[in-house]
C-alpha positions as CSV (number, residue, x, y, z in Angstrom):
1,M,-14.0,13.2,-2.9
2,N,-14.1,13.5,0.9
3,L,-14.4,9.9,2.2
4,P,-14.7,8.9,5.7
5,I,-12.0,6.8,7.6
6,L,-11.9,4.0,9.9
7,D,-10.5,6.1,12.7
8,A,-10.1,9.6,12.4
9,P,-6.4,10.7,12.8
10,D,-5.1,13.2,14.8
11,N,-4.6,16.2,12.6
12,A,-6.3,18.6,15.1
13,E,-3.4,20.5,15.3
14,E,-3.7,21.9,11.8
15,S,-5.4,25.4,11.1
16,Y,-7.2,25.8,7.7
17,E,-4.7,26.8,4.7
18,D,-6.3,27.1,1.2
19,P,-5.3,23.9,-0.7
20,L,-4.4,25.7,-3.7
21,D,-1.6,28.1,-1.8
22,L,-0.4,24.9,-0.3
23,M,0.0,23.4,-3.7
24,D,2.2,26.3,-4.9
25,E,4.2,26.5,-1.9
26,I,5.1,22.9,-2.3
27,D,6.0,23.2,-6.1
28,R,8.3,26.3,-4.8
29,L,10.0,24.2,-2.1
30,K,10.5,21.4,-4.4
31,K,12.6,23.4,-6.4
32,E,14.6,25.0,-3.7
33,R,15.3,21.4,-2.2
34,N,16.1,19.8,-5.1
35,A,13.1,17.4,-4.0
36,V,10.5,15.1,-5.5
37,V,7.2,13.9,-3.8
38,L,6.3,10.2,-4.0
39,A,2.6,9.2,-3.4
40,H,1.0,6.0,-2.9
41,F,-2.4,5.7,-4.4
42,Y,-4.1,5.5,-0.9
43,V,-3.3,8.9,0.3
44,D,-5.9,12.0,-0.3
45,G,-6.2,12.7,-4.1
46,E,-4.9,16.4,-3.3
47,I,-1.5,14.9,-2.6
48,Q,-1.5,12.5,-5.4
49,D,-2.2,15.8,-7.7
50,V,1.1,17.4,-6.3
51,A,3.3,14.3,-6.4
52,D,5.6,13.7,-9.0
53,Y,5.3,9.9,-9.0
54,T,2.3,8.2,-8.0
55,G,1.9,4.3,-7.8
56,D,1.7,1.2,-5.8
57,S,4.6,0.0,-3.4
58,L,6.6,-1.6,-6.3
59,K,6.6,1.0,-8.6
60,L,7.2,3.5,-6.0
61,A,10.3,1.7,-4.9
62,R,11.5,1.5,-8.3
63,D,10.6,5.2,-8.8
64,A,12.8,6.2,-5.7
65,V,15.9,4.5,-6.9
66,A,15.6,6.0,-10.4
67,V,15.2,9.7,-9.0
68,E,18.2,12.1,-9.0
69,N,16.9,14.6,-6.7
70,D,18.7,15.1,-3.4
71,V,15.6,14.9,-1.1
72,I,12.7,12.5,-1.4
73,V,9.2,13.1,0.3
74,F,7.4,9.6,0.5
75,S,3.6,10.4,1.2
76,G,2.5,7.1,2.4
77,V,3.2,5.0,5.7
78,H,6.3,4.5,7.4
79,F,7.6,0.9,5.8
80,M,7.5,2.8,2.3
81,A,9.5,5.4,3.8
82,E,11.9,3.1,5.2
83,S,12.1,1.2,1.9
84,A,12.9,4.1,0.1
85,K,15.7,5.2,2.5
86,I,17.2,1.7,2.1
87,L,17.3,1.9,-1.6
88,N,18.9,5.4,-1.2
89,R,21.1,5.6,1.5
90,E,23.1,9.0,0.5
91,K,19.6,10.7,-0.3
92,T,17.3,12.4,2.3
93,V,14.1,10.6,2.7
94,L,11.3,12.4,4.3
95,I,7.7,11.1,5.6
96,P,5.3,13.8,6.5
97,D,4.2,11.9,9.7
98,L,6.2,9.5,11.5
99,R,3.2,8.0,13.1
100,A,1.7,6.8,9.7
101,G,2.1,3.1,10.6
102,C,0.3,-0.2,9.1
103,S,-1.7,-2.7,10.9
104,L,0.1,-5.4,8.8
105,A,3.7,-4.4,9.7
106,E,2.3,-4.1,13.6
107,S,1.2,-7.7,13.3
108,C,4.4,-9.2,12.8
109,T,7.6,-7.9,14.9
110,F,11.1,-8.8,14.8
111,E,11.1,-10.7,18.0
112,Q,8.0,-12.6,17.0
113,L,9.2,-13.6,13.6
114,R,12.8,-14.3,14.8
115,D,11.2,-16.5,17.7
116,F,9.0,-18.4,15.1
117,Q,11.6,-19.2,12.7
118,A,13.7,-20.8,15.4
119,K,11.1,-22.9,16.4
120,L,10.6,-24.1,12.7
121,R,14.3,-24.6,12.6
122,G,14.2,-26.6,15.9
123,E,11.7,-29.0,14.2
124,G,14.0,-29.4,11.5
125,R,11.8,-28.1,8.8
126,E,13.6,-26.1,5.8
127,F,11.9,-22.8,4.7
128,E,12.2,-19.7,3.2
129,T,10.5,-16.4,4.6
130,V,8.6,-14.5,2.1
131,A,7.4,-11.1,3.5
132,Y,4.7,-8.9,2.0
133,I,6.4,-5.4,1.8
134,N,3.9,-4.2,4.4
135,T,6.6,-5.0,7.2
136,T,9.3,-3.1,9.1
137,A,12.9,-3.0,7.8
138,K,14.0,-4.8,10.9
139,V,11.5,-7.7,9.9
140,K,12.7,-7.5,6.4
141,S,16.4,-8.1,7.5
142,L,15.0,-11.7,8.7
143,C,13.7,-12.6,5.2
144,D,14.7,-14.3,1.9
145,W,12.3,-12.5,-0.2
146,I,10.0,-9.5,-0.2
147,V,6.7,-9.1,-2.4
148,T,4.5,-6.6,-3.1
149,S,0.7,-7.3,-4.6
150,G,2.1,-6.7,-8.0
151,N,5.1,-9.0,-8.1
152,A,4.1,-11.5,-5.4
153,A,3.2,-14.3,-8.0
154,E,6.4,-14.1,-9.9
155,I,8.4,-14.2,-6.6
156,I,6.8,-17.2,-5.3
157,E,8.0,-18.9,-8.4
158,R,11.6,-18.2,-7.5
159,V,11.4,-20.0,-4.0
160,D,13.3,-23.2,-3.7
161,P,10.6,-25.8,-4.5
162,D,12.1,-27.9,-2.0
163,K,11.5,-25.7,0.9
164,E,8.5,-24.9,2.8
165,I,7.1,-21.3,2.4
166,L,6.4,-19.2,5.5
167,F,4.7,-16.3,4.2
168,V,4.3,-13.1,6.6
169,P,2.4,-11.3,7.5
170,D,-1.0,-11.2,5.6
171,K,-2.9,-14.2,5.8
172,H,-5.4,-13.2,3.0
173,L,-2.7,-12.4,0.6
174,G,-0.7,-15.7,1.6
175,S,-4.0,-17.8,1.1
176,Y,-4.6,-16.2,-2.1
177,L,-1.0,-16.9,-3.3
178,Q,-1.4,-20.5,-2.3
179,E,-4.4,-20.9,-4.6
180,V,-2.7,-19.4,-7.6
181,S,0.7,-20.9,-7.1
182,G,-0.5,-24.2,-5.8
183,R,2.2,-23.7,-3.2
184,E,1.5,-24.6,0.5
185,M,2.6,-22.0,3.0
186,I,2.8,-21.3,6.7
187,L,0.6,-18.4,7.2
188,W,1.2,-15.7,9.5
189,P,-1.9,-14.4,11.0
190,G,-1.9,-10.8,10.1
191,A,-4.5,-9.1,8.0
192,C,-4.8,-5.4,6.5
193,M,-7.4,-3.3,8.8
194,V,-9.0,-1.7,5.7
195,H,-9.5,-4.7,3.6
196,E,-10.6,-7.1,6.6
197,I,-13.9,-4.8,7.0
198,F,-15.6,-5.7,3.7
199,S,-18.4,-8.2,4.1
200,V,-20.1,-10.1,1.5
201,Q,-23.4,-8.7,2.7
202,D,-22.2,-5.3,1.7
203,L,-20.7,-6.5,-1.6
204,L,-24.1,-8.1,-2.7
205,R,-26.0,-5.4,-1.8
206,A,-23.9,-2.8,-3.9
207,K,-24.0,-5.5,-6.7
208,R,-27.7,-5.7,-6.5
209,N,-27.8,-1.8,-6.7
210,N,-25.6,-1.6,-9.8
211,P,-26.6,-4.1,-12.3
212,G,-24.1,-5.2,-14.7
213,S,-21.3,-3.8,-12.7
214,E,-18.2,-5.6,-12.2
215,V,-16.4,-6.3,-8.8
216,I,-12.6,-5.6,-8.6
217,A,-10.9,-6.7,-5.3
218,H,-7.3,-6.3,-3.8
219,P,-5.8,-9.5,-2.8
220,E,-5.5,-8.4,0.7
221,C,-9.3,-8.9,1.0
222,P,-10.9,-12.4,2.5
223,A,-11.3,-15.0,0.5
224,T,-15.2,-14.5,0.9
225,V,-15.0,-11.2,-0.8
226,L,-12.5,-12.3,-3.5
227,E,-15.0,-15.1,-4.9
228,H,-17.2,-12.5,-5.8
229,A,-14.9,-10.6,-7.8
230,E,-14.6,-10.3,-11.5
231,F,-10.9,-9.4,-11.3
232,I,-8.4,-9.6,-8.7
233,G,-5.0,-7.6,-8.3
234,G,-2.6,-5.2,-6.5
235,T,-3.4,-1.6,-7.0
236,E,-1.6,-1.0,-10.1
237,K,-3.0,-4.2,-11.9
238,L,-6.4,-3.0,-10.8
239,R,-5.5,0.3,-12.4
240,Q,-4.5,-1.2,-15.7
241,Y,-7.5,-3.1,-15.8
242,V,-10.3,-0.5,-15.8
243,M,-8.0,1.4,-18.1
244,S,-8.6,-1.6,-20.6
245,F,-12.1,-0.8,-21.2
246,E,-13.1,2.0,-23.6
247,E,-16.8,1.7,-23.1
248,R,-18.3,2.9,-20.0
249,K,-18.7,0.6,-17.1
250,T,-19.4,0.6,-13.5
251,F,-17.0,-1.0,-11.1
252,L,-17.3,-2.0,-7.5
253,V,-13.9,-1.3,-5.8
254,A,-12.8,-3.6,-2.9
255,T,-9.8,-1.7,-1.7
256,D,-8.9,1.6,0.0
257,A,-11.4,4.1,-1.5
258,N,-8.7,6.8,-2.1
259,M,-7.7,4.4,-5.0
260,I,-10.5,5.8,-6.8
261,H,-9.0,9.1,-7.6
262,A,-6.3,7.3,-9.4
263,F,-9.0,5.3,-11.5
264,E,-11.1,8.6,-12.1
265,K,-8.0,10.2,-13.5
266,S,-6.8,7.1,-15.6
267,A,-10.2,6.1,-16.7
268,P,-12.8,8.9,-16.4
269,Q,-15.3,6.9,-18.9
270,H,-16.0,4.7,-16.1
271,E,-18.2,4.9,-12.6
272,F,-16.5,3.6,-9.5
273,V,-18.5,2.6,-6.6
274,P,-16.5,1.9,-3.2
275,V,-17.5,-1.2,-1.1
276,P,-19.3,-1.6,0.8
277,G,-21.8,0.6,-1.2
278,I,-24.1,2.4,1.5
279,M,-26.6,4.6,-0.2
280,T,-27.6,8.1,1.3
281,D,-30.7,10.1,1.1
282,T,-29.1,12.0,-1.7
283,G,-28.5,8.7,-3.6
284,E,-24.6,9.1,-3.2
285,T,-22.5,6.4,-2.2
286,C,-20.0,6.3,0.5
287,A,-17.7,4.1,2.0
288,C,-15.9,3.6,5.5
289,N,-12.6,1.9,3.9
290,R,-10.1,4.3,4.2
291,C,-6.7,3.6,6.1
292,P,-6.1,6.2,8.9
293,H,-2.7,5.6,8.9
294,M,-2.5,7.0,5.0
295,A,-5.1,9.5,6.5
296,L,-2.0,11.3,8.5
297,N,-0.7,12.6,5.2
298,T,-2.0,16.0,4.7
299,L,-0.8,18.8,2.1
300,Q,0.1,21.1,5.3
301,K,2.7,18.1,6.3
302,V,3.8,17.6,3.1
303,R,4.8,21.3,2.7
304,N,6.2,21.3,6.3
305,C,8.6,18.5,5.9
306,L,9.9,20.3,2.5
307,R,10.1,23.5,4.5
308,D,12.2,21.8,7.7
309,L,13.5,18.7,6.1
310,S,12.2,16.8,9.0
311,P,11.1,14.3,9.7
312,A,13.6,12.4,8.0
313,I,14.2,8.3,8.1
314,E,17.4,8.0,9.5
315,W,19.9,4.9,8.6
316,Q,19.8,2.3,10.8
317,P,22.5,-1.0,11.2
318,Y,20.0,-3.6,10.1
319,F,19.1,-1.6,6.9
320,E,22.2,-3.4,5.3
321,D,20.4,-7.0,5.6
322,A,17.0,-5.3,4.4
323,H,18.8,-3.6,1.4
324,A,20.2,-6.7,0.1
325,V,16.6,-8.5,0.2
326,L,14.8,-5.7,-1.1
327,E,17.4,-5.3,-4.1
328,R,17.0,-8.7,-5.2
329,S,13.3,-8.9,-4.8
330,L,12.3,-5.9,-6.2
331,L,14.9,-4.3,-8.5
332,R,16.0,-7.7,-10.2
């Protein structure tokens, strides 16, 4: 499925190569390099098909620790590859394109968080900092806990009840966690550029055009979208949910549209309609909610980094502090 994205990435330097030839070359190079490919559910389906492991941030972080290969290619965005390197200091960790960033990670810098924490301490407030995994390693080094959409509710229960929670950087996920946990939080004003674009009007129109459908939504969506969802969960929980129905259903998907590839592989009996549901003249549904950073990953770049063993994530001094919080939060 070829889906439009928010802002087209600069992949213009790539000349056309047959995808099947690229897949064969990637398989050959994986054997030569003793490498594995990890792919997030938000990258193109053809990369997911050639990957050894696919999943959400939590699963892939755990997969990265379990693999015994010398080389890990992380097809996702920079903070994910960084986390894989932090948890695998001795392994070579590659990313197809170093420019693959994250709007959430960019919304909360090390300096901004450090200064805000100092301000809160200056006011005599006692708090623990809980960071969404969509943050840089340098920011993680300032935090007490790291969460993914898959384990966030569980981690919030582990925070000292006598302390405030500073939740960074996703205000929508933080607001959702406040509601489900009953814990008040100091919310950082960040948001995911993909999930922020969903509108209630588009959602209701898609619902009307698909009678009997269910809305499934990622908690990074605004509350105005989540209130219309029959099920809310991180990417893996969404996948497990659609797999739980044997009879054919139509699901309206309020998350990155590439997630539909994983849904169709796991539960092919269902129909998946991306939100917003814009009907074309041919009756097909399209969506504008693809992450431009994830779209920087291509089969050619996966092949190239396996061939060249570059670009690689290099170990940084602040990775030590980030390792401690990642291990405590994701691996225990």
